[in-house]
C-alpha positions in Angstrom: 0.0 0.0 0.0 2.9 2.4 0.7 4.2 1.8 -2.8 0.7 2.6 -4.2 0.5 5.9 -2.3 4.0 6.7 -3.3 3.1 6.3 -6.9 0.0 8.4 -6.3 2.0 11.3 -5.0 4.4 11.1 -7.9 1.4 11.3 -10.3 0.2 14.4 -8.4 3.6 15.9 -8.8 3.3 15.3 -12.5 0.0 17.2 -12.4 2.0 20.0 -10.9 4.3 19.8 -13.9 1.4 20.2 -16.3 -0.2 23.1 -14.3 3.1 24.9 -13.9 4.2 24.2 -17.5 1.5 26.6 -18.6 3.4 29.2 -16.6 6.5 28.3 -18.6 4.7 29.0 -21.9 3.6 32.3 -20.5 7.1 33.7 -20.4 7.1 34.3 -24.1 4.3 36.9 -23.6 5.8 38.5 -20.5 4.5 42.0 -19.7 7.5 44.4 -19.7 7.6 47.9 -18.4 7.4 50.9 -20.6 10.5 53.1 -20.6 9.9 56.9 -21.0 12.7 59.5 -21.4 11.4 63.0 -21.0 13.3 66.2 -21.8 12.4 69.9 -22.6 14.1 72.5 -24.8 12.9 75.8 -26.2 9.3 75.3 -25.3 9.2 71.7 -26.7 8.7 68.7 -24.5 9.8 65.3 -25.9 8.7 62.0 -24.6 10.7 59.1 -26.0 9.1 55.7 -25.3 10.2 52.1 -25.5 6.8 50.5 -25.4 4.9 47.3 -26.3 2.2 49.0 -28.4 0.2 45.8 -29.0 -0.2 45.2 -25.3 -1.5 48.7 -24.7 -3.8 48.6 -27.7 -5.3 45.2 -26.8 -7.2 46.5 -23.8 -5.6 44.0 -21.4 -5.3 45.2 -17.8 -1.5 45.1 -17.7 -1.6 46.0 -14.0 -3.3 42.7 -13.2 -1.2 40.2 -15.2 2.5 39.4 -15.5 1.9 37.8 -18.9 -0.6 38.5 -21.6 -1.5 34.8 -21.8 -3.1 35.1 -18.3 -5.6 37.7 -19.4 -9.2 36.8 -20.4 -8.8 38.7 -23.7 -5.3 37.3 -24.5 -6.4 36.5 -28.0 -6.8 40.3 -28.7 -3.1 40.8 -28.0 -2.2 37.7 -30.1 -4.2 39.1 -33.0 -2.4 42.5 -32.8 0.9 40.8 -32.4 0.4 38.9 -35.6 -0.1 42.1 -37.6 2.7 43.5 -39.7 4.5 46.5 -38.1 3.0 49.0 -40.5 -0.6 48.0 -39.6 0.2 48.3 -35.9 1.8 51.7 -36.5 -1.4 52.8 -38.3 -3.4 52.2 -35.1 -1.0 54.2 -32.9 -2.9 57.5 -33.3 -5.9 56.0 -31.6 -3.9 55.2 -28.5 -2.3 58.6 -28.5 -5.8 60.2 -28.8 -6.9 58.3 -25.6 -3.7 59.4 -23.8 -4.3 63.1 -24.8 -7.9 62.9 -23.5 -6.7 62.0 -20.0 -4.3 63.9 -20.4 -1.0 62.0 -20.2 1.1 65.1 -19.7 0.4 68.3 -17.9 2.6 71.4 -17.7 2.0 73.6 -14.6 -1.4 71.9 -14.3 -2.4 72.5 -17.9 -2.8 69.6 -20.4 -0.2 69.2 -23.1 -1.3 67.9 -26.5 1.2 65.4 -27.7 1.9 64.6 -31.3 3.8 61.6 -32.7 7.0 62.7 -34.5 8.6 59.2 -35.0 7.6 55.6 -34.6 9.8 52.6 -35.3 8.6 49.0 -34.9 11.1 46.2 -35.5 10.0 43.7 -38.2 12.3 40.7 -37.4 11.0 39.8 -33.9 9.9 36.3 -33.0 6.1 36.4 -32.9 6.2 34.7 -29.6 8.1 37.6 -28.0 7.1 41.2 -27.2 7.8 43.6 -30.0 9.2 46.8 -28.4 8.5 50.0 -30.4 10.4 53.2 -30.2 7.8 56.0 -30.2 8.7 59.7 -29.9 6.0 62.1 -28.8 6.3 65.9 -28.7 4.3 68.8 -27.3 4.5 72.6 -26.9 4.7 74.2 -23.5 5.1 77.9 -22.4 8.7 79.1 -22.2 8.3 79.8 -18.5 6.9 76.4 -17.6 8.2 75.3 -14.2 7.4 71.6 -14.2 5.6 68.6 -15.8 3.5 65.8 -14.4 3.0 62.5 -16.2 -0.2 60.6 -15.5 0.2 57.0 -16.6 -3.1 55.5 -17.6 -4.7 52.8 -15.4 -4.2 49.3 -16.7 -1.0 50.2 -18.6 1.4 48.3 -16.5 4.7 49.7 -15.1 6.4 52.9 -16.4 10.0 53.8 -15.8 10.2 57.6 -16.2 13.6 59.2 -16.7 14.4 62.9 -17.1 17.2 63.7 -19.6 19.3 66.7 -20.4 19.5 68.4 -17.0 21.6 68.1 -13.9 20.2 66.1 -11.0 17.4 64.6 -13.2 14.2 62.9 -11.9 13.9 59.1 -12.2 10.8 57.3 -11.1 8.7 54.1 -11.3 5.0 54.4 -11.8 2.3 51.8 -11.7 -0.7 52.1 -13.9 -3.1 54.8 -12.7 -0.3 56.7 -10.8 1.0 60.2 -11.4 4.6 61.4 -11.1 5.5 64.2 -8.8 6.2 67.5 -10.5 9.3 67.1 -12.6 11.1 70.4 -12.6 12.3 71.3 -16.1 15.4 72.9 -14.6 16.3 69.6 -12.9 16.9 69.1 -9.2 14.1 66.5 -8.8 16.4 63.6 -8.4 15.7 61.0 -5.7 17.7 61.1 -2.5 19.8 58.0 -1.7 17.2 56.8 0.8 14.3 57.3 -1.7 16.2 55.4 -4.5 17.0 52.6 -2.0 13.4 52.3 -0.8 11.8 52.5 -4.2 13.9 49.7 -5.7 13.2 47.2 -2.9 9.7 46.4 -4.2 11.1 46.1 -7.7 13.5 43.4 -6.6 10.9 41.7 -4.5 8.4 41.7 -7.4 10.9 40.0 -9.6 10.9 37.0 -7.2 7.2 37.1 -6.0 5.2 36.6 -8.1 7.1 37.1 -11.4 10.2 35.0 -10.9 8.9 31.4 -11.3 12.3 30.1 -12.3 14.0 31.7 -9.3 11.2 30.5 -7.0 11.7 26.9 -8.2 15.5 27.2 -7.8 15.1 28.4 -4.2 12.7 25.6 -3.5 15.2 23.1 -5.0 17.6 24.3 -2.3 14.9 24.0 0.4 14.0 20.4 -0.4 17.5 19.1 -0.1 17.4 18.5 3.6 15.2 19.0 6.7 18.1 20.6 8.6 18.8 24.3 8.8 22.6 24.2 8.3 22.6 22.9 4.7 20.0 25.5 3.8 22.1 28.3 5.3 25.2 27.1 3.4 23.3 27.0 0.1 21.5 30.3 0.5 24.7 32.0 1.5 26.6 30.7 -1.5 23.7 31.7 -3.8 23.3 35.1 -2.4 27.0 35.9 -2.5 27.3 34.8 -6.1 24.2 36.6 -7.6 25.2 39.8 -5.7 28.5 39.8 -7.5 27.1 39.3 -11.0 24.1 41.6 -10.4 26.5 44.4 -9.6 28.8 43.6 -12.5 25.9 43.3 -14.9 24.2 46.5 -13.7 27.5 48.4 -14.1 27.8 47.0 -17.7 31.1 45.3 -17.0 29.7 41.8 -17.7 27.2 41.2 -20.4 25.9 37.8 -21.4 23.0 37.4 -23.9 19.7 36.3 -22.4 19.7 33.5 -25.0 22.6 32.0 -23.1 21.7 32.9 -19.5 18.0 31.9 -19.5 18.6 28.2 -20.7 21.4 27.9 -18.1 19.2 29.1 -15.4 16.7 26.4 -16.4 19.5 23.9 -16.3 20.5 25.0 -12.8 16.9 24.2 -11.7 17.2 20.7 -13.1 20.5 20.1 -11.5 19.6 21.0 -7.9 16.3 19.1 -8.2 17.9 15.9 -9.6 20.6 16.0 -6.9 17.9 16.2 -4.3 16.5 12.9 -5.5 19.8 11.0 -5.1 21.3 12.8 -2.1 19.7 13.3 1.3 22.2 15.9 2.6 24.7 18.5 1.7 27.6 17.2 -0.4 31.0 18.9 -0.3 30.6 20.2 -3.9 27.0 21.4 -3.7 27.8 24.9 -2.2 30.4 25.5 -5.0 27.9 24.4 -7.6 25.2 26.6 -6.1 27.7 29.5 -6.2 28.3 29.0 -9.9 24.5 28.9 -10.5 24.2 32.0 -8.4 26.4 33.8 -10.9 24.0 32.9 -13.7 20.9 34.0 -11.7 22.7 37.3 -10.9 23.0 38.0 -14.6 19.3 37.3 -14.9 18.6 39.8 -12.2 20.8 42.3 -14.0 18.8 41.9 -17.2 15.7 43.0 -15.2 17.5 46.1 -14.1 18.5 46.7 -17.7 14.8 47.0 -18.4 14.1 49.4 -15.6 17.3 51.3 -15.6 19.0 52.7 -12.5 19.2 56.4 -11.6 22.8 57.4 -12.4 23.1 59.8 -9.4 21.8 57.1 -7.0 23.1 54.0 -8.7 24.5 52.2 -5.6 21.5 52.8 -3.2 19.1 51.7 -6.0 21.2 48.6 -6.7 21.4 47.7 -3.0 17.7 48.2 -2.7 16.9 45.9 -5.6 19.2 43.2 -4.2 17.6 43.4 -0.8 14.2 43.1 -2.4 15.4 40.0 -4.2 16.7 38.6 -0.9 13.4 39.3 0.9 11.5 37.6 -1.9 13.7 34.5 -1.6 13.4 34.3 2.1 9.6 34.7 1.8 9.5 31.7 -0.5 11.5 29.7 2.0 9.4 30.9 4.9 6.1 30.0 3.2 7.3 26.5 2.3 8.6 26.0 5.8 5.2 26.9 7.2 3.6 24.4 4.8 5.7 21.4 5.9 6.3 22.4 9.5 3.8 20.1 11.1 5.0 17.2 9.0 8.5 17.8 10.2 7.4 18.0 13.8 5.7 14.6 13.6 8.7 13.1 11.9 10.8 14.3 14.8 8.3 13.0 17.4 7.3 16.5 18.5 3.8 16.8 17.0 0.4 15.1 17.2 -0.1 12.9 14.1 -3.9 13.0 14.2 -4.0 16.8 14.5 -1.4 17.1 11.7 -3.4 14.8 9.3 -6.5 16.8 10.0 -4.7 20.0 9.4 -3.3 18.9 6.0 -6.6 17.4 4.9 -8.3 20.8 5.7 -5.5 22.8 3.9 -5.7 20.6 0.8 -9.5 20.9 0.6 -9.3 24.7 1.1 -6.6 25.2 -1.5 -8.4 23.2 -4.1 -11.8 24.8 -3.3 -10.2 28.3 -3.7 -9.1 27.3 -7.1 -12.7 27.5 -8.4 -13.6 30.6 -6.5 -13.3 33.8 -8.6 -10.7 36.0 -6.9 -9.8 38.8 -9.3 -8.2 40.9 -6.6 -5.9 38.1 -5.5 -5.1 37.2 -9.2 -4.2 40.9 -9.7 -1.9 40.8 -6.7 -0.2 37.6 -7.8 -0.2 38.7 -11.5 -1.1 35.2 -12.4 -4.1 32.8 -12.2 -4.7 31.8 -8.5 -4.5 28.0 -9.3 -0.9 28.4 -10.5 0.0 28.9 -6.8 -2.7 27.0 -5.0 -2.5 23.7 -6.9 1.2 23.2 -6.0 0.4 24.0 -2.4 -2.4 21.5 -2.4 0.1 18.9 -3.7 2.6 19.7 -1.0 -0.1 19.5 1.7 -1.1 16.0 0.2 2.5 14.9 0.4 2.7 16.1 4.0 -0.4 14.2 4.9 1.1 11.0 3.4 4.3 11.5 5.3 2.4 11.7 8.5 0.1 8.8 7.6 3.1 6.5 6.8 5.5 7.9 9.3 6.7 4.4 10.2 8.5 4.0 6.9 12.0 5.1 6.5 12.4 8.9 5.8 8.7 9.6 5.2 9.1 13.3 4.6 11.8 12.7 2.0 9.8 10.0 0.3 6.4 11.7 0.2 7.4 15.4 0.0 11.0 16.2 -0.9 11.5 13.7 -3.7 8.1 14.2 -5.5 8.5 18.0 -5.2 12.1 17.7 -6.6 10.8 15.5 -9.5 8.2 18.1 -10.4 10.8 20.9 -10.2 13.3 18.9 -12.3 10.7 18.3 -15.0 9.5 21.9 -15.1 13.2 23.0 -15.4 13.8 20.6 -18.2 10.8 21.8 -20.1 12.0 25.4 -19.7 15.4 24.4 -20.9 14.0 22.9 -24.0 11.6 25.8 -24.6 14.4 28.4 -24.2 16.8 26.6 -26.5 14.6 25.1 -29.2 11.2 26.7 -29.1 
């Protein structure tokens, strides 16, 4: 009977692979922030945008999803993305008209009518990837204008706003529906070191939770190696030290490796740690060194995110430190959540908990997690930037494994048999799929 239940939990792990594999496909349609450079000269304000026009035209709420595939009207984006560049460009005036009606830009409180002066859309972009347009907008303001305010439309996703051409320029990060502070045309609106540090912490955290599924799986691969704290500390320390180094080097532009190389290797790192978990029950002498090497790769991945957002040049170090701390908080949150999930099972395994209470708890948690999968929760989905079942189904599978480890606690290493190994199998298969996807698809 133990063998039968063991096979059952493995099958449930494979179900996790299928559900999470959908998330892997979603990476091809990842929502990326719009980058806007604003400058003023001789009564003319110029707004140079690097923007995914198709995503903004589609009507998808980009504040609520991390990937266009997760939206109910994802097909609208796919239809626009399939159009030739000139047809997309022909629809850009409609979007600009909506922006001007808000208005998008105000000068000393008065609306500024923007006109398109240039629009370039690349032709040779893989249809499965976002096509980033370069769109230059211009408007006229009075010569004595003191400052500008940018009101980024609700549902438009993130905006990185950077002032150019002045000393001490403003740099900021806006969510959809937010307004910038007044940007002084003479400059002097730059963030303080503390403001830059604080503003980049949530950017780093957001890259792990909820957007960094590959980084989440890697950290969970570290977690499921052993039930002891010391191996986890060694691994997390090696990983943190390594990705901090390459994050800094990549952000400074001293080390640049194409994403086509880094992303498949990150997927391979997930496979390695997970497979090693299956065959080893503790920390090997070489594992921290291997984790350090993989941490160097993940740091390059983090640096590519900063490349999308940009760092304020005057507050480069505080912003970089803030981003890195946000990443660390995200990783520790993943570990803390998973520890809470398996805590009662570990207590029973160590003879410290009540088996009957633990089984009742895990049955209840499994039922609740599965029931919530069918309950519409748009606010939670918006917070997670992904469908709720993507997170709840894996948790339900972990709770099921914990129940089995308590139920069959008399067998050798029940937690490892029913929780750690099935979870590692699922992580390894997902990582292998991502590797194939990123290399061949």
